[in-house]
RODO-2510 file (C-alpha; in nm, 4 decimals, decimal comma):
residues 400
     n   res          X          Y          Z
     1     m     0,0000     0,0000     0,0000
     2     a     0,1582     0,3279    -0,1103
     3     r     0,1925     0,5793     0,1678
     4     e    -0,0169     0,8865     0,2180
     5     r     0,1935     1,1943     0,2823
     6     g     0,2462     1,2534     0,6530
     7     s     0,1240     0,9046     0,7458
     8     v     0,1968     0,6961     1,0547
     9     l     0,1843     0,3172     1,0815
    10     i     0,1178     0,1812     1,4303
    11     v     0,1924    -0,1840     1,4995
    12     g    -0,0096    -0,3203     1,7909
    13     g    -0,3720    -0,2409     1,8697
    14     g    -0,3603    -0,2675     2,2497
    15     p    -0,4150     0,0275     2,4844
    16     v    -0,0968     0,2128     2,3886
    17     g    -0,1255     0,1593     2,0138
    18     s    -0,4951     0,2452     1,9985
    19     t    -0,4386     0,5537     2,2148
    20     a    -0,1582     0,6723     1,9868
    21     a    -0,3767     0,6069     1,6821
    22     w    -0,6684     0,8059     1,8223
    23     l    -0,4512     1,0959     1,9368
    24     l    -0,3165     1,1275     1,5809
    25     a    -0,6376     1,0507     1,3918
    26     r    -0,8358     1,3148     1,5781
    27     q    -0,5823     1,5684     1,4444
    28     n    -0,6457     1,4515     1,0850
    29     i    -0,3103     1,2749     1,0628
    30     p    -0,3350     0,9643     0,8387
    31     v    -0,2995     0,6556     1,0596
    32     t    -0,2845     0,2857     0,9826
    33     l    -0,3238     0,0593     1,2871
    34     i    -0,2472    -0,3112     1,2487
    35     e    -0,3113    -0,5814     1,5086
    36     a    -0,2055    -0,9467     1,4950
    37     e    -0,5102    -1,0686     1,6904
    38     s    -0,8485    -1,1286     1,5287
    39     g    -1,0273    -0,8654     1,7369
    40     l    -1,0494    -0,7012     2,0766
    41     v    -0,8444    -0,8946     2,3340
    42     i    -1,0157    -0,9328     2,6731
    43     d    -0,7128    -0,8941     2,8988
    44     y    -0,7300    -0,8390     3,2762
    45     r    -0,3554    -0,7862     3,3114
    46     a    -0,3720    -0,4123     3,3883
    47     s    -0,6528    -0,2102     3,5425
    48     t    -0,5026     0,0804     3,7368
    49     i    -0,5208     0,4295     3,5883
    50     h    -0,3327     0,6967     3,7839
    51     p    -0,4258     1,0675     3,8178
    52     p    -0,1844     1,2204     3,5620
    53     t    -0,2990     0,9702     3,2995
    54     l    -0,6549     1,0902     3,3529
    55     d    -0,5351     1,4503     3,3173
    56     l    -0,3455     1,3731     2,9962
    57     l    -0,6288     1,1819     2,8273
    58     e    -0,9094     1,4173     2,9259
    59     d    -0,9248     1,6116     2,5977
    60     c    -0,9531     1,3045     2,3754
    61     g    -1,2493     1,1630     2,5681
    62     a    -1,0700     0,8590     2,7072
    63     t    -1,0791     0,9820     3,0670
    64     q    -1,4574     1,0119     3,0742
    65     a    -1,4844     0,6729     2,9048
    66     m    -1,2758     0,5130     3,1811
    67     l    -1,4738     0,6913     3,4518
    68     d    -1,7934     0,5588     3,2949
    69     r    -1,6561     0,2027     3,2790
    70     g    -1,4369     0,1910     3,5885
    71     l    -1,4354     0,2281     3,9650
    72     v    -1,3078     0,5426     4,1382
    73     c    -1,0666     0,4506     4,4211
    74     p    -0,9288     0,7452     4,6228
    75     v    -0,7802     0,5301     4,9003
    76     w    -0,5242     0,2482     4,9004
    77     q    -0,3645     0,0433     5,1751
    78     y    -0,0332    -0,1229     5,2478
    79     r    -0,0954    -0,4300     5,4616
    80     d     0,1011    -0,7082     5,6271
    81     r    -0,0491    -1,0558     5,6178
    82     e     0,0315    -1,1208     5,9842
    83     i    -0,0775    -0,7900     6,1392
    84     g    -0,3332    -0,6483     5,8942
    85     m    -0,3368    -0,2883     5,7822
    86     v    -0,0099    -0,0993     5,8236
    87     a    -0,0846     0,2309     5,6479
    88     e    -0,3604     0,3935     5,4458
    89     f    -0,3159     0,6705     5,1903
    90     d    -0,5836     0,9022     5,0513
    91     l    -0,5199     1,0567     4,7103
    92     a    -0,7579     1,3393     4,8015
    93     m    -0,4425     1,5040     4,9386
    94     l    -0,3518     1,5738     4,5748
    95     k    -0,6685     1,7708     4,4969
    96     n    -0,4659     2,0827     4,4145
    97     d    -0,2301     1,8923     4,1840
    98     t    -0,4748     1,7075     3,9580
    99     r    -0,8332     1,7235     3,8435
   100     y    -0,8585     1,3548     3,9347
   101     p    -0,7305     1,2916     4,2907
   102     y    -0,7909     0,9185     4,2789
   103     r    -0,7101     0,6011     4,0894
   104     v    -0,9596     0,4527     3,8475
   105     q    -0,9765     0,0739     3,8309
   106     c    -1,0673     0,0138     3,4672
   107     e    -0,9476    -0,2937     3,2794
   108     q    -0,7354    -0,2054     2,9776
   109     f    -0,9649    -0,3788     2,7282
   110     k    -1,2445    -0,1365     2,8190
   111     l    -1,0228     0,1554     2,7191
   112     v    -0,9294    -0,0231     2,3956
   113     e    -1,2938    -0,0929     2,3162
   114     f    -1,3750     0,2777     2,3522
   115     l    -1,0798     0,3771     2,1338
   116     y    -1,1745     0,1308     1,8604
   117     g    -1,5167     0,2950     1,8534
   118     q    -1,3603     0,6388     1,8178
   119     l    -1,1268     0,5232     1,5414
   120     a    -1,4247     0,3822     1,3522
   121     t    -1,5517     0,7397     1,3110
   122     v    -1,2391     0,8323     1,1114
   123     p    -1,2210     0,6927     0,7560
   124     g    -0,9340     0,4456     0,7226
   125     a    -0,8334     0,4555     1,0903
   126     s    -1,0085     0,1421     1,2163
   127     p    -0,7757    -0,1379     1,3297
   128     r    -0,6779    -0,3955     1,0695
   129     f    -0,6995    -0,7271     1,2519
   130     n    -0,5141    -1,0467     1,1623
   131     h    -0,2296    -0,8313     1,0320
   132     r     0,1067    -0,9574     1,1556
   133     l     0,4325    -0,7685     1,0968
   134     s     0,6931    -0,9767     0,9145
   135     e     0,9658    -0,7328     0,8136
   136     i     1,0594    -0,3650     0,8224
   137     r     1,2501    -0,2035     0,5379
   138     a     1,3839     0,1298     0,6532
   139     h     1,4603     0,4116     0,4077
   140     d     1,5827     0,7649     0,4593
   141     d     1,2447     0,9263     0,3968
   142     f     0,9909     0,6476     0,4634
   143     i     0,9505     0,2930     0,5899
   144     e     0,8020    -0,0212     0,4380
   145     a     0,6381    -0,2814     0,6581
   146     v     0,5895    -0,6277     0,5145
   147     v     0,2734    -0,7630     0,6721
   148     q     0,1043    -1,1011     0,6696
   149     t    -0,2726    -1,0603     0,6235
   150     p    -0,5643    -1,3020     0,5735
   151     d    -0,5268    -1,2364     0,1992
   152     g    -0,1520    -1,2967     0,1898
   153     m     0,1556    -1,0780     0,2227
   154     t     0,1326    -0,7065     0,1592
   155     t     0,3560    -0,4029     0,2024
   156     i     0,2453    -0,0914     0,3880
   157     e     0,4398     0,2303     0,3435
   158     a     0,4382     0,5173     0,5911
   159     d     0,6466     0,8164     0,6879
   160     w     0,6814     0,6943     1,0468
   161     l     0,6233     0,3714     1,2383
   162     i     0,5407     0,3242     1,6073
   163     g     0,5889    -0,0193     1,7620
   164     c     0,3303    -0,0754     2,0362
   165     d     0,3266    -0,4527     2,0027
   166     g     0,4143    -0,5636     2,3534
   167     g     0,7016    -0,7226     2,5377
   168     r     0,7769    -0,9649     2,2535
   169     s     0,7688    -0,6789     2,0031
   170     s     0,8209    -0,7773     1,6396
   171     v     0,9114    -0,4149     1,5683
   172     r     1,1866    -0,4129     1,8282
   173     r     1,3292    -0,7411     1,6966
   174     a     1,3052    -0,6305     1,3335
   175     m     1,5036    -0,3175     1,4161
   176     g     1,7662    -0,5097     1,6156
   177     i     1,7068    -0,3111     1,9352
   178     g     1,8291    -0,4693     2,2581
   179     f     1,6001    -0,5329     2,5529
   180     d     1,8242    -0,5762     2,8530
   181     g     1,7033    -0,6706     3,1982
   182     y     1,5876    -0,9866     3,3686
   183     t     1,2903    -1,2200     3,4105
   184     y     1,1682    -1,3347     3,7514
   185     p     1,1799    -1,7098     3,8143
   186     e     0,8241    -1,7110     3,9492
   187     h     0,5216    -1,6239     3,7389
   188     f     0,2295    -1,4082     3,8495
   189     l    -0,1233    -1,5478     3,8762
   190     v    -0,4099    -1,3088     3,8072
   191     s    -0,7476    -1,4416     3,9110
   192     g    -1,0875    -1,2799     3,9363
   193     t    -1,3742    -1,3666     4,1666
   194     t    -1,7211    -1,2250     4,2260
   195     f    -1,6850    -1,2750     4,6010
   196     d    -1,7116    -0,9460     4,7926
   197     f    -1,4022    -0,9324     5,0132
   198     k    -1,5187    -0,6118     5,1803
   199     a    -1,8110    -0,7998     5,3328
   200     k    -1,5799    -1,0403     5,5182
   201     m    -1,2564    -0,8430     5,5619
   202     p    -1,3505    -0,5360     5,7694
   203     g    -1,1408    -0,2298     5,7053
   204     i    -1,0071    -0,3135     5,3615
   205     c    -1,0506    -0,0669     5,0777
   206     s    -1,0655    -0,1237     4,7024
   207     v    -0,6865    -0,1275     4,6530
   208     n    -0,4745    -0,3381     4,8895
   209     y    -0,1102    -0,4477     4,8785
   210     t    -0,0449    -0,7242     5,1335
   211     a     0,3153    -0,8167     5,2114
   212     d     0,4210    -1,1661     5,3174
   213     p     0,7514    -1,3538     5,2860
   214     v     0,5804    -1,6582     5,1330
   215     f     0,2384    -1,5527     5,0038
   216     w     0,2099    -1,1829     4,9271
   217     y    -0,0888    -1,0700     4,7233
   218     v    -0,2596    -0,7673     4,5697
   219     l    -0,6348    -0,7360     4,6133
   220     l    -0,8060    -0,4959     4,3724
   221     e    -1,1729    -0,4201     4,3297
   222     i    -1,3008    -0,3524     3,9776
   223     p    -1,6645    -0,2860     3,8812
   224     d    -1,7812    -0,6471     3,8506
   225     m    -1,5290    -0,8534     4,0485
   226     w    -1,2157    -0,8564     4,2622
   227     r    -0,8782    -0,9177     4,0999
   228     v    -0,6176    -1,1040     4,3020
   229     i    -0,2512    -1,0997     4,1961
   230     m    -0,0081    -1,3402     4,3624
   231     p     0,3186    -1,5182     4,2866
   232     v     0,3361    -1,8721     4,1510
   233     d     0,6267    -2,0849     4,2691
   234     p     0,8607    -2,1731     3,9789
   235     a     0,8000    -2,5428     4,0563
   236     v     0,4297    -2,5032     3,9697
   237     k     0,3611    -2,5364     3,5973
   238     d     0,1408    -2,2766     3,4312
   239     d    -0,1285    -2,5247     3,3323
   240     q    -0,1552    -2,6340     3,6960
   241     a    -0,1635    -2,2752     3,8254
   242     v    -0,4797    -2,1945     3,6286
   243     t    -0,6744    -2,4985     3,7461
   244     e    -0,9812    -2,4531     3,9627
   245     g    -0,8204    -2,6410     4,2497
   246     y    -0,4977    -2,4415     4,2566
   247     i    -0,6689    -2,1026     4,2373
   248     e    -0,9231    -2,2102     4,4994
   249     s    -0,6413    -2,3008     4,7387
   250     c    -0,4765    -1,9615     4,6775
   251     l    -0,7977    -1,7686     4,7404
   252     q    -0,8689    -1,9711     5,0530
   253     n    -0,5236    -1,8652     5,1657
   254     v    -0,6271    -1,5018     5,1228
   255     l    -0,9555    -1,5555     5,3100
   256     a    -1,0731    -1,8946     5,4291
   257     k    -1,4462    -1,9582     5,3879
   258     p    -1,6632    -2,2704     5,3766
   259     e    -1,8025    -2,2162     5,0278
   260     p    -1,5830    -2,2319     4,7167
   261     y    -1,5002    -1,9127     4,5313
   262     e    -1,6621    -1,8344     4,1994
   263     i    -1,3612    -1,7895     3,9723
   264     v    -1,4335    -1,5908     3,6572
   265     v    -1,0849    -1,4857     3,5440
   266     r    -0,7588    -1,6819     3,5422
   267     a    -0,4258    -1,6215     3,3735
   268     v    -0,0558    -1,6722     3,4438
   269     y     0,2035    -1,4233     3,3231
   270     t     0,5795    -1,4213     3,2920
   271     v     0,7085    -1,1064     3,4590
   272     s     1,0260    -0,9202     3,3649
   273     q     1,2049    -0,5909     3,4263
   274     r     1,3450    -0,4733     3,0916
   275     v     1,4020    -0,1461     2,9059
   276     a     1,4814    -0,1117     2,5360
   277     a     1,8325     0,0068     2,4509
   278     t     1,6833     0,2862     2,2415
   279     y     1,3309     0,4169     2,1815
   280     r     1,4065     0,5416     1,8314
   281     k     1,5881     0,4036     1,5316
   282     g     1,5493     0,6290     1,2289
   283     r     1,1800     0,6530     1,1465
   284     v     1,0803     0,3778     1,3880
   285     f     0,9792     0,4338     1,7504
   286     l     0,8925     0,2067     2,0415
   287     a     0,6242     0,2740     2,3029
   288     g     0,4578     0,0890     2,5880
   289     d     0,5607    -0,2692     2,6596
   290     a     0,7642    -0,2773     2,3392
   291     a     0,9917    -0,0214     2,5082
   292     h     0,9692    -0,1203     2,8751
   293     i     0,8166    -0,3979     3,0838
   294     n     0,7976    -0,4344     3,4605
   295     n     0,6074    -0,6183     3,7291
   296     p     0,2565    -0,4881     3,8092
   297     l     0,3186    -0,3885     4,1722
   298     g     0,2272    -0,0215     4,1712
   299     g     0,0185    -0,0240     3,8556
   300     v     0,2562     0,1996     3,6602
   301     g     0,3364    -0,0033     3,3467
   302     l     0,0189     0,0672     3,1501
   303     n     0,0227     0,4299     3,2631
   304     g     0,3834     0,4704     3,1519
   305     g     0,2919     0,3298     2,8109
   306     l    -0,0002     0,5709     2,7756
   307     h     0,2331     0,8555     2,8687
   308     d     0,4676     0,7344     2,5926
   309     a     0,1797     0,7603     2,3464
   310     v     0,0936     1,1146     2,4551
   311     s     0,4556     1,2290     2,4450
   312     l     0,5352     1,0801     2,1048
   313     t     0,2143     1,1804     1,9284
   314     r     0,2498     1,5393     2,0485
   315     k     0,5950     1,5556     1,8938
   316     l     0,5013     1,3731     1,5737
   317     a     0,1999     1,5962     1,5202
   318     r     0,4151     1,9076     1,5420
   319     v     0,6588     1,7670     1,2872
   320     l     0,3820     1,6543     1,0516
   321     r     0,2167     1,9967     1,0711
   322     g     0,5458     2,1607     0,9831
   323     e     0,5779     2,3274     1,3239
   324     a     0,9001     2,1481     1,4201
   325     d     1,2012     1,9846     1,2601
   326     a     1,2239     1,6037     1,2561
   327     r     1,5294     1,6294     1,4785
   328     s     1,2973     1,7396     1,7593
   329     l     1,1750     1,3801     1,7756
   330     d     1,5002     1,2856     1,9488
   331     a     1,3483     1,4459     2,2583
   332     y     1,1047     1,1537     2,2866
   333     e     1,3709     0,9099     2,4028
   334     a     1,5380     1,1738     2,6192
   335     e     1,2055     1,2330     2,7919
   336     r     1,0662     0,8816     2,8200
   337     r     1,3558     0,6358     2,8587
   338     p     1,4899     0,7886     3,1844
   339     m     1,1344     0,7713     3,3189
   340     a     1,1256     0,3964     3,2481
   341     v     1,4649     0,3337     3,4055
   342     q     1,4425     0,5633     3,7066
   343     h     1,0741     0,5350     3,7920
   344     l     0,8842     0,2463     3,6284
   345     d     1,1594    -0,0134     3,6517
   346     a     1,3175     0,0972     3,9779
   347     m     0,9931     0,1521     4,1682
   348     t     0,8257    -0,1752     4,0690
   349     a     1,1385    -0,3788     4,1445
   350     r     1,1563    -0,2108     4,4852
   351     n     0,7855    -0,2758     4,5481
   352     k     0,8271    -0,6468     4,4787
   353     k     1,1209    -0,6670     4,7177
   354     l     0,9154    -0,4976     4,9919
   355     m     0,6198    -0,7311     4,9393
   356     e     0,8242    -1,0518     4,9626
   357     e     1,0865    -0,9501     5,2222
   358     r     1,1760    -1,2464     5,4451
   359     d     1,3903    -1,0810     5,7140
   360     p     1,1594    -1,0050     6,0116
   361     a     1,3713    -0,7076     6,1190
   362     v     1,3547    -0,5531     5,7722
   363     r     0,9802    -0,6124     5,7571
   364     r     0,9298    -0,4392     6,0930
   365     k     1,1412    -0,1471     5,9754
   366     t     0,9407    -0,1222     5,6522
   367     n     0,6122    -0,1252     5,8414
   368     d     0,7361     0,1424     6,0810
   369     e     0,8429     0,3575     5,7868
   370     f     0,5026     0,3268     5,6167
   371     r     0,3291     0,4191     5,9430
   372     a     0,5534     0,7220     5,9849
   373     i     0,4875     0,8429     5,6310
   374     a     0,1122     0,8008     5,6641
   375     a     0,1087     0,9834     5,9988
   376     d     0,2952     1,2893     5,8679
   377     p     0,0839     1,4951     5,6215
   378     a     0,3881     1,6538     5,4581
   379     r     0,5609     1,3192     5,4044
   380     a     0,2385     1,1508     5,2930
   381     y     0,1786     1,4268     5,0381
   382     a     0,5321     1,3962     4,8977
   383     y     0,5013     1,0172     4,8876
   384     l     0,1690     1,0303     4,7021
   385     l     0,3057     1,2778     4,4469
   386     e     0,5605     1,0128     4,3490
   387     t     0,3525     0,6950     4,3706
   388     s     0,0621     0,8576     4,1839
   389     m     0,3127     0,9429     3,9067
   390     i     0,2336     1,3156     3,9214
   391     g     0,5876     1,4083     4,0265
   392     p     0,7652     1,1981     3,7612
   393     v     0,5262     1,3118     3,4860
   394     r     0,5857     1,6743     3,5786
   395     r     0,9615     1,6253     3,5737
   396     s     0,9382     1,4677     3,2290
   397     g     0,7621     1,7799     3,0994
   398     l     0,4330     1,6126     3,0022
   399     l     0,2402     1,8117     3,2632
   400     p     0,3175     2,1549     3,4089
***
């Protein structure tokens, strides 16, 4: 397919790719979005949307869509499995820093579904499903993507290409970009149940991080169920970890009850901490999981990917409108890669270490520190600015 002048090809129709596509399409920039899957993927992997993400996506309608489909959660807790609640934090403290002083629990597929609907209103912008990238041919002034489609191989030309195709990114591999880091030996189990934990666990809120040296877990309420995230011992095979019996035993370990749990969601994920060696190679960019992956403790990975999409599309739009030189696009990596290394990667790795700490003395010290932060309004405010991502997003220049 010959390129349209000023066009952008986006590989990967998940939340980051579809957000990037909509942010460009609504500015009348020609966009082609290809997705290897056959349609919308129902994925419960990520559900947390932080305040600055809501601020950044307000103008394009995505924020209201997530509010309509999600659950507003102003409060979250850090807990210890042996002693219960350690500290509680209320994002209302940030009411002067954001229009949205809370987290929204909204599964990523609900955002994608909304964005697909918006793209359908723009001629030619709807996702092309069952389109799998095979090869990238880079030229000085355009790129060619060789794509496998239901009708055979085809070539799509564009001025620019954005790889938003996940941790196993075909774009990243095609461009020979390194992805250094490590993979945890244990996998993470994500299960969903309709059981109402609030009814039987007095004092919990909708977002709970519970530390334990053997069986830590994250308990998150979403509109129609509770999501539970927990580690799976490396000795347990994935097909065993998703069985009814195994998940039932895990949930009984969270809260024992005589009746079995109704399990409506189950999935096991490999979890890594990796950052791409570069976010740009010529006319090809990486965003989202294609550029950085991390464990879900803190709920920052999806948000960081959406921030990538906002940052890159702002810069591309200026270049395509003739308001900036193409060299200005180098600022994308300078802005976003340090964020992935210093905040997304470092914070989530630290969170995992806190949740699974085995040394009793270290655990007591951690609990005392959380209590001290929560008890001091100035420290709690500073802590929430960072964990809500407002501070890092401001420092990156995305928000004033």
